[in-house]
Every structure is written in structure tokens, then in C-alpha cells.
C-alpha positions in Angstrom: 59.9 -0.6 -2.5 59.9 3.2 -3.0 57.6 5.5 -1.0 55.5 6.5 -4.0 54.6 2.9 -4.7 53.8 2.3 -1.1 51.5 5.3 -1.1 49.8 4.0 -4.2 49.1 0.6 -2.6 47.8 2.5 0.5 45.5 4.5 -1.6 44.0 1.2 -2.7 43.3 0.3 0.9 46.3 -2.1 1.4 47.8 -2.0 4.9 51.5 -1.4 5.0 52.0 -4.5 7.3 50.3 -6.7 4.7 52.3 -5.2 1.9 55.6 -5.7 3.7 54.7 -9.3 4.6 53.9 -10.1 1.0 56.9 -8.4 -0.4 59.1 -10.4 1.9 57.7 -13.6 0.5 58.1 -12.4 -3.1 61.8 -11.9 -2.7 62.4 -15.6 -2.5 60.6 -16.5 -5.8 63.0 -14.9 -8.4 64.3 -18.3 -9.7 60.8 -19.8 -9.9 59.6 -16.8 -11.9 62.6 -17.0 -14.3 61.8 -20.6 -15.1 58.2 -19.6 -15.8 59.4 -16.9 -18.2 61.5 -19.5 -20.1 58.5 -21.7 -20.6 56.5 -18.7 -21.8 59.2 -17.8 -24.2 59.1 -21.3 -25.7 55.3 -21.3 -26.0 55.3 -17.8 -27.5 57.6 -19.0 -30.2 55.5 -22.1 -30.8 52.4 -19.9 -31.3 54.3 -17.5 -33.6 55.6 -20.5 -35.7 52.0 -21.9 -36.0 50.7 -18.5 -37.2 53.6 -18.1 -39.6 53.3 -21.6 -41.0 49.6 -21.1 -41.7 50.3 -17.7 -43.3 48.0 -15.7 -41.0 47.1 -12.3 -42.6 44.8 -9.4 -41.8 42.3 -10.9 -44.3 41.7 -13.6 -41.7 40.2 -11.0 -39.3 37.3 -10.3 -41.6 33.8 -11.0 -40.3 31.3 -13.4 -41.6 27.6 -13.7 -40.9 24.7 -16.0 -41.6 25.8 -19.6 -42.4 29.5 -18.6 -42.3 30.4 -20.6 -45.5 34.0 -20.2 -46.6 35.1 -18.4 -43.5 38.8 -18.2 -44.2 39.7 -16.7 -40.9 37.8 -19.4 -38.9 39.3 -22.3 -41.0 42.9 -20.8 -40.7 42.5 -20.3 -36.9 41.6 -24.0 -36.6 44.7 -24.9 -38.6 46.7 -22.7 -36.2 45.3 -24.5 -33.2 46.0 -27.9 -34.8 49.6 -26.7 -35.3 50.0 -25.5 -31.7 48.6 -28.8 -30.4 50.4 -30.9 -33.0 47.1 -32.6 -34.0 45.4 -33.5 -37.3 42.5 -31.1 -36.8 40.8 -28.6 -34.5 37.4 -27.1 -33.9 37.6 -23.5 -32.6 34.3 -21.8 -32.4 32.5 -18.9 -30.7 29.4 -21.1 -30.8 31.0 -23.2 -28.1 29.7 -21.4 -25.0 32.1 -22.7 -22.3 34.4 -25.5 -21.3 31.5 -27.7 -20.2 29.9 -27.2 -23.6 33.1 -28.1 -25.4 33.4 -31.3 -23.4 29.7 -32.1 -24.0 30.2 -31.7 -27.8 33.2 -33.9 -27.8 31.5 -36.6 -25.7 28.2 -36.6 -27.5 29.8 -36.5 -31.0 31.9 -39.5 -30.3 29.7 -41.7 -28.2 26.7 -43.8 -29.1 24.0 -45.7 -27.2 25.6 -48.7 -25.4 29.0 -47.0 -25.1 30.6 -46.4 -21.7 32.7 -43.5 -20.5 35.5 -44.2 -17.9 37.1 -41.6 -15.7 40.3 -43.1 -14.3 41.0 -39.9 -12.2 38.0 -39.8 -10.0 34.9 -37.6 -10.1 34.7 -35.0 -12.8 34.1 -31.3 -12.3 30.6 -30.5 -10.9 29.1 -29.1 -14.1 30.0 -32.3 -16.0 27.9 -34.4 -13.6 24.7 -33.3 -15.3 26.1 -33.9 -18.7 27.1 -37.5 -18.0 24.0 -38.2 -15.9 25.7 -38.8 -12.5 23.3 -36.1 -11.4 19.9 -36.4 -13.1 19.5 -33.8 -15.8 17.4 -33.5 -19.0 19.3 -34.4 -22.1 22.2 -36.2 -20.2 24.2 -38.8 -21.9 22.6 -41.3 -19.6 19.3 -40.7 -21.2 20.8 -41.8 -24.5 22.0 -45.1 -23.1 25.6 -44.1 -22.5 26.9 -45.3 -19.2 29.6 -44.0 -16.9 32.3 -45.7 -14.8 34.8 -44.2 -12.4 38.1 -45.3 -10.8 39.3 -43.0 -8.0 42.9 -42.0 -7.5 44.7 -43.8 -4.7 45.2 -41.9 -1.4 48.6 -40.7 -2.4 47.2 -39.2 -5.6 48.6 -42.0 -7.9 46.6 -43.9 -10.5 44.9 -47.1 -9.5 46.2 -49.1 -12.4 44.7 -52.4 -11.2 41.3 -50.7 -10.8 41.6 -49.1 -14.2 42.4 -52.4 -15.9 39.5 -54.1 -14.2 37.1 -51.2 -15.2 37.9 -51.3 -19.0 35.5 -53.6 -20.7 34.1 -54.2 -24.2 31.7 -51.2 -23.9 34.4 -48.8 -22.9 34.6 -46.3 -25.8 36.1 -43.1 -24.3 38.4 -42.4 -21.4 38.0 -38.9 -20.0 40.9 -37.5 -18.1 40.5 -34.2 -16.2 43.8 -32.5 -15.9 43.0 -29.9 -13.3 41.7 -30.6 -9.8 38.3 -29.0 -10.1 36.7 -28.6 -6.6 39.0 -31.3 -5.2 42.3 -31.1 -3.3 44.1 -33.6 -5.5 47.2 -32.8 -7.5 46.8 -31.5 -11.0 48.1 -34.0 -13.6 51.2 -33.2 -15.5 51.5 -33.9 -19.2 54.0 -36.6 -18.4 51.7 -38.3 -16.0 48.8 -38.1 -18.5 51.0 -39.7 -21.1 51.9 -42.5 -18.8 48.2 -43.1 -18.1 47.3 -43.0 -21.8 50.1 -45.5 -22.7 48.8 -47.9 -20.1 45.2 -47.6 -21.4 46.2 -47.9 -25.0 48.2 -51.1 -24.2 44.9 -52.6 -23.0 42.6 -51.1 -25.6 44.3 -49.4 -28.5 41.0 -48.4 -30.1 39.6 -46.5 -27.0 39.4 -42.7 -27.3 41.5 -40.8 -24.7 40.1 -37.3 -24.2 41.7 -34.8 -21.9 39.9 -31.9 -20.3 42.7 -29.4 -20.6 41.0 -26.5 -19.0 43.4 -24.2 -17.0 46.4 -26.3 -18.3 47.2 -24.8 -21.7 50.8 -23.3 -22.0 51.7 -24.1 -18.4 54.2 -26.6 -19.8 56.0 -26.7 -23.1 54.0 -29.7 -24.1 50.2 -30.3 -24.3 48.4 -33.6 -23.7 48.1 -34.2 -27.4 51.9 -34.4 -27.4 51.7 -37.3 -25.0 49.2 -39.4 -26.8 45.8 -37.8 -26.2 43.3 -38.4 -29.0 41.3 -35.3 -28.1 42.2 -32.2 -26.1 39.3 -29.9 -25.0 39.2 -26.4 -23.4 37.6 -23.0 -23.1 38.7 -19.8 -24.8 37.8 -17.7 -21.8 40.5 -19.6 -19.9 44.2 -19.9 -20.9 44.2 -20.0 -24.7 42.0 -16.9 -25.2 44.6 -14.7 -23.5 41.9 -12.6 -21.9 40.8 -11.2 -25.3 38.5 -14.0 -26.5 34.9 -13.0 -25.4 33.5 -16.5 -25.8 34.3 -19.9 -27.3 36.0 -23.2 -26.9 38.3 -25.6 -28.8 38.5 -29.3 -29.5 41.8 -30.5 -31.0 42.8 -34.0 -31.9 42.5 -36.7 -34.5 40.5 -35.6 -37.5 37.8 -38.3 -37.2 37.0 -37.4 -33.6 37.1 -33.6 -34.3 34.8 -34.1 -37.3 32.4 -36.1 -35.2 32.3 -33.3 -32.6 31.6 -30.7 -35.4 28.6 -32.7 -36.5 27.3 -32.6 -33.0 28.0 -28.8 -32.6 26.2 -27.9 -35.8 24.3 -30.7 -37.4 24.9 -34.0 -39.3 25.9 -33.2 -42.8 27.0 -29.7 -42.1 29.8 -30.1 -39.5 32.7 -27.6 -39.8 31.3 -26.0 -42.9 29.0 -23.6 -41.1 29.3 -21.2 -38.2 29.8 -17.5 -38.7 32.5 -15.8 -36.6 30.7 -12.4 -36.5 33.8 -10.3 -36.4 35.5 -12.1 -33.4 38.4 -13.6 -35.4 40.9 -10.9 -34.5 40.3 -11.3 -30.8 40.7 -15.0 -31.0 43.9 -14.8 -32.9 45.4 -12.0 -30.8 44.2 -13.7 -27.6 46.1 -16.9 -28.6 49.1 -14.8 -29.4 49.1 -13.2 -25.9 48.2 -16.5 -24.1 51.7 -17.7 -23.2 52.6 -14.5 -21.5 49.2 -14.2 -19.8 49.5 -17.7 -18.5 52.9 -16.9 -17.2 51.5 -14.0 -15.2 48.8 -16.2 -13.8 51.3 -18.9 -12.8 53.4 -16.4 -11.0 50.3 -15.3 -9.1 49.5 -18.9 -8.2 53.0 -19.5 -6.9 52.9 -16.2 -4.9 49.6 -17.2 -3.4 50.9 -20.7 -2.4 53.9 -19.3 -0.7 52.0 -16.5 1.1 49.4 -18.8 2.6 51.7 -21.7 3.2 53.9 -19.4 5.3 50.8 -18.5 7.3 50.2 -22.2 8.1 47.4 -23.0 5.6 47.3 -26.2 3.5 47.9 -25.3 -0.1 47.8 -27.4 -3.3 50.2 -27.3 -5.0 52.5 -26.3 -2.2 55.0 -23.5 -2.5 57.8 -25.5 -4.1 56.0 -28.1 -6.3 56.0 -28.0 -10.1 52.9 -26.5 -11.7 50.6 -28.1 -14.3 47.7 -25.7 -14.3 47.0 -22.1 -13.1 44.8 -23.0 -10.2 45.9 -22.5 -6.6 43.8 -24.2 -3.9 44.0 -22.8 -0.4 42.2 -24.6 2.5 41.0 -21.8 4.8 39.1 -24.0 7.2 36.0 -21.8 7.6 33.3 -20.3 5.4 34.1 -16.8 6.9 37.7 -17.1 5.7 36.6 -18.2 2.2 34.2 -15.3 1.9 36.8 -12.8 3.1 39.4 -14.2 0.6 36.9 -13.7 -2.2 36.0 -10.2 -1.1 39.7 -9.3 -1.4 40.0 -10.7 -4.9 36.8 -8.7 -5.9 38.2 -5.5 -4.3 41.3 -5.8 -6.4 39.4 -6.0 -9.7 39.3 -3.3 -12.3 35.6 -4.0 -13.0 33.0 -4.1 -10.2 35.5 -3.7 -7.4 32.7 -2.1 -5.3 30.6 -5.3 -5.5 30.6 -7.7 -2.5 30.5 -11.4 -3.6 28.1 -13.7 -1.8 27.6 -17.5 -1.9 24.6 -18.6 -3.9 23.0 -21.7 -5.5 24.7 -21.5 -8.8 23.3 -23.7 -11.6 25.3 -26.9 -12.2 26.8 -27.1 -8.7 25.7 -29.3 -5.8 26.3 -26.7 -3.0 26.3 -22.9 -2.7 29.3 -21.4 -4.5 31.0 -18.0 -4.1 32.7 -16.5 -7.1 34.8 -13.3 -7.2 35.6 -12.1 -10.7 35.6 -8.4 -11.6 36.5 -9.3 -15.2 36.3 -7.6 -18.6 34.9 -10.8 -20.1 32.1 -12.2 -17.9 33.2 -15.4 -16.1 36.7 -15.3 -17.6 38.9 -17.3 -15.3 42.2 -16.4 -17.0 41.4 -13.0 -15.5 41.9 -12.5 -11.7 39.3 -14.6 -10.0 38.5 -17.0 -7.2 35.7 -19.3 -6.4 34.8 -21.9 -3.8 32.0 -24.3 -2.8 30.8 -23.4 0.7 31.4 -26.8 2.2 34.2 -28.5 4.2 37.2 -28.4 4.0 36.4 -24.8 3.0 39.0 -24.5 0.2 39.1 -21.6 -2.1 40.4 -21.9 -5.7 42.3 -18.9 -7.0 43.4 -18.4 -10.6 44.2 -15.9 -13.3 45.6 -12.5 -13.6 46.2 -10.9 -17.1 49.4 -9.3 -15.7 51.7 -10.4 -12.9 51.2 -7.0 -11.1 47.4 -7.5 -11.0 47.7 -11.1 -9.8 50.1 -10.0 -7.0 47.7 -7.2 -6.0 44.8 -9.6 -5.9 46.6 -11.9 -3.5 47.6 -9.0 -1.3 44.0 -7.9 -1.1 42.8 -11.4 -0.2 45.2 -11.3 2.7 44.1 -7.7 3.6 40.5 -8.8 4.0 41.5 -11.8 6.2 43.7 -9.4 8.2 40.9 -6.8 8.6 38.5 -9.4 9.8 41.0 -10.8 12.3 41.0 -14.2 10.7 44.8 -14.2 10.3 47.7 -12.8 12.3 50.8 -11.3 10.7 
């Protein structure tokens, strides 16, 4: 590293000892990064083909207001998403406020009183607990007579096939499969493993709906869960597929009947996909999707870099430094609240926005414990941008993700280590 670059890092308050340690780790990751770039190249071509096949033009960037009838850009964007995910249909809307909302719309649109949801991969993400009714909440599915059943993963992270078979009953209508780990230290599910699980379930009940919460997983592999048998795939546009440009929104892709049912829940019965103005956001949604494969690649490099840095320092990391990757999240078990807070301070200090802010744990709505979040982002809460968050509870694991560019992701990890080093929580 040349002296000018070292001086630039030092001007950003990075100690040369931290810098040299991190650069030493990076030198060993060249082959891993080349493999990520090959996946990104394939996915980039897949997105381009979807846009070309659907004849995307600048006319599709025009704004609509009011009811949004005949929004050509919106309808074509949904066709592009269906092409990317190889599905019959897609619902891609700025009216979907977040990933939890997208999941709620998909669930509520396709379930009726007396139906049961089954999660064969353990407890869902915290914010979904209120939706289902695991945690009492107004308007939960539980209030509408929809029940919930759960089968935990086995201790080694494998599926409990016997338990799943026993849990499926006549009322089981929808299987929800969370791909990412959430605030757990379990492995993220690969598309291949999701496909094996779906095949097992469909062999028992071919008519059950298999829905995958795909948040943080889009474009990490060359296939998506819908390529492996998922009936529905759901995610947030301020995560991977928005490419850092989408200011809001979510998507639901899958079989036409189930997507249509979700659309009737998002708007109203009888209206469905026909309404919903895009308010001038179409260009950002198209361009964000176009950039998404390369942005996800940058985030993946950052996650692998983080894993190798902290693993070399003796911390438990999931995935570890050599494992295959199936989402952009890196979990690091730091063993103390002080270390978690220091890590998040480093991520915030590396941000282009609000770098001067000090993140603090607080009782964030939808979570069962105090949570700290570091995210100096251009889009509020965007976790495809450099960010980290953690519940302040044992085992004191922090969850790092994002980075619109590799250089920013790398700097963020360096600064996380810098704060631990400054507070004498780690020795180099």
C-alpha cells in the first residue's frame, strides 16, 4: 500500500497497526473474491436479459399519480422481476414499506381462518413474531384464527425431517422458510438446501404453499429459491435487489394465483395490481435492480473480509472464513455488550452520512430486547448499505452487512476493529 493511501486512512482516524493487520488478511482472499465476481457477472447478465426481453425503455421511467391506472413502468418492472426470478408473476411496489410488510402481505393474502403456518427452520425474525401472533400484537394473523407451528433445526443445523413430517397436518396451508439467520447463530440456507426441503414437503403435501423469506439472499448465488421450487419469494427493495438506489419498497414473486392474492391484500379486493401509483420512483427501482448484482458482490466481499479478520482474532463467526455464502450477513460473536457497541461505533464512524453520530442501544419497536443499529445510509434503514446491528443480549453477537462498494465495506470493517482496539477490547 502506497504512502498516500496510508496517509488518507490515517486522516480518517485509522491506526496504521490496524490497517496493516487488515491488509495482511485481505491478501489471502483473492481467489474467493474472483469467484464472487464470476457470480456477479452471471447475475448481471441475467438482469440485463430480463430487461431486454421485456423491452425496457425510458418511457417506463415516467411518473404516475393518484390511482396509478395503466402504469406501464410499474407493470413492466414487475414483468422484469418475474423474468429474473423465473416466476409467473411478481408484485413490486413502493407501497410495500419493508421486508416485514412484504411478508405480511404475502401471508395475509394467502391464508384464511383455520389455516396453519409452519416454519420448519425454527423461530422467524423478531419483527415477524407480532405478525404471526407469537408475540401478542393488534391485527396479528392469530387474531384472525390463523395458527402457527414450528419445528426447530437440529443441533447440527440440519432439518428435522421427522419433526416436519409430524407437524404437517390437514390445516397446514403455508410453509414459511427464512433463508437468512436473523438474530440467530444458525447457518443461512443455500438455495440447494431450500430446494431439498421444499421437495420433501411437496412429497407429503403437494398443495401446500412454500414461501421463502429471501431477504439478504438475492443475487448471492446464481439461482434464487423460485428456481428450486418455492411458490413465493419475498424480499425488501432496500436490501439486495434495490441496489442501494431504491428508496422504499418490496417484492413478492411467484405463482400468479398467490401473487394476485397478495395484491388484493396490499390494495383491496377487486383492485389488486391495477392500482398503485409509482410517484416517479420507477427509474430508481429499475436502475437499482440493474446495479444489484455488483452491489451484492461488494457486500459479500465485505462479509468474507469481516469473517476472516475476526476469526483470526479468535472470535466465533458465522459463516466462518472459508464457508460458502448464501446471504450478505456476517455474524460475529463478540462476547460482551461493550464489544458489540464498540463494533457498531466503528461502522457508524465509517459512514458517509451521520459519521459523527454515536449509536446507542434502545427499545426498538418490534424487537424483544434493546437493539443497537449502526447505519449512516443514504436511504434510511437500508441494509444493503454499510450497516451493523445487534440485540444487546447473550451471546452478544453483532450482525454486519452491506457496503455499496467493496472499498467502503472494507473501510467499515477496519473501523470496527479500530474502535475495539482503541477501547482495549482486542489485542493486535
